[in-house]
C-alpha positions, 0 to 999 in steps of 0.5 A: 534480428531472424523472422521468426524472433521479429513475429515473436517480439510482434505477438509480445507487442500485440499481446501485452498492448492489448492485456493493457488495453481491456478492463481489468476485472476482479477474477477472485474476489479472495485473492489479496496481495498474497497468496494467504494459504500458501503464506500460512503454509510457507511460516511454519517452516521459516528458519530466516530469524529475521522472519521468526523475530517479526512474529515473536514480537507481533502486537496482537490485536486481542491485548490491545484496546477497542478503538472507538469511531471518533465522532462528529466531523472529520478536522484534522489538522495539516501534516507540516505546520506550514506549506509540505516540508518543514516542521510537522503539526503536533496539532495531527498526531492528536486528531489523527491517534484514533486512526493510527490506533484503529489500522495497529488493532485490525492488522495485528489480529490479521497478522496473527492469523496470518503466522499463527492460523489465530482464528480468535485473533481474524474474528478480533480484526473484524470486530474491531472494523466493524463497529467503525463499519456500524459508526460509518466512520471515513464518511463525513468529511470535505476535502475543500474543508479539512485536505488532512481529513481526506488524506487520513481516510486515504491511510486509513482505508487502504490499512482495512482494505488490505486487512479485509483481503487477508481476513476473508479467507478465514471462512470461519467468520460470520458472513453477516457482518464481513458483507455489511463491513464491506459495503461500508468500505466500497462507500468509502472508497467511492466517496472517496475517489468521487473529490478528485474530480474536483480535487486533482492530485497526481502526487502519493496520495493518488496513489495511496486512494489508488491502493484503497479503491484496489483492495476494496475493489477486489474483496467487494467485486467491485470492477469499477474501483479495482479498474480506476486505482489499476490506471493511477498505477499505469497515469504515476509510471507516466510520470516515471522521469529519464532517472527514474524520479515521480517529480512531485516527489521530488519537489518535497526538498528535505523530504524528497527521498522519503516521498519518492519511498511513500510513493513507492509504499502503495504502488508496490501493494497496487501491482501485487494486487493485479498481479494475483487478478492476471494484470500484468502491472510489474510489466507495463511501461511508460512511453518512455519505457519506464517502469515501477522496477526504475523508480524502486532503483532510482530510490536506492541509488538516492539512499546509497548517494542523496547527492544525486537529488540535488538536480531537484533540490540543494536541500540535504536530505532528512534519512538516517536511520531509515525507519521501519516503513521506509522499506516495508514494499520492499518486502513484496518486491524482493519476493518477486524480483531477489536477484535485482540490484535494487533488490539486493540494496534495498536487502543490505538495508532492511536488517529489522523487521519492515512495518507499516498500518497502511499496506498491511501492518508487519510487513516481514511477517506478510511477506519476508525471505522465510529462508 
């Protein structure tokens, strides 16, 4: 290697090492995981039939019923009847219905605001958030009593903070209401991550809590929350093994591939939030040289050939048909890395609109290719 190239490579290493060593800071409280004004402008010129169809079938916050905040202590039955795989517990679905409906309604209003600029939809979403903020929802629980309640908090917080990160760009919303709602989000986020001191976890739940912390940290200008979530992203990348898998997700038997995707669902939005604050998380590499791209590549390889996970589990995988949320994170990834092999593989699978309320609702509307 020529001396000038050696010096350049060394300079890049020093630069990147310093950027990752420094404490991440919130630079712009209005910087969501997408550039809202640019996306609104782009959607006015959309030619993609897929994106047009997604816009045409958006829910409306105004048309959906108001979701009252659940009363009393959060006690939610476990998702699986036994352990961490196998038959699903129907009682959990019933207990989480109001949280799912809440997420659907706020993201519906936010999505329509992005797609059409409809300020009444943005106001509707904010009013729904405000109702739960006034009720101090998502605060009355203990993971030792109900671990599933803790999980629900992380998901609903992520959905709410992500939606809020877009809604704050509507300057016509009532500033006092937004400040009250942000104070609530901040309290929920800090309480949620405080439990990790006594209940450490490094699987997908760790990543979901990180997304809630990052999004809340941005909108409330709380560097502690933001930096905590960024550190979790790095911890998750540090776990990626030689094949690109998250080892803890590979322990989920018939759902191993599903949980590889489920872990990526919050991690990619975290990277998007961080990049908009000047933190280059997509470039972060573990000591073994792995990046988040390796985890996405492994997922697409496993979808194409599920037998590659037999080194982790002999159990046949549950995959087909892929759900609407499976590649929801892929809309953002494709937008940033359109030509990578894993992007091309995902694009071939993403024939219909993708949706995941916990990362913004209709992700095709938020980030899908408009061409």
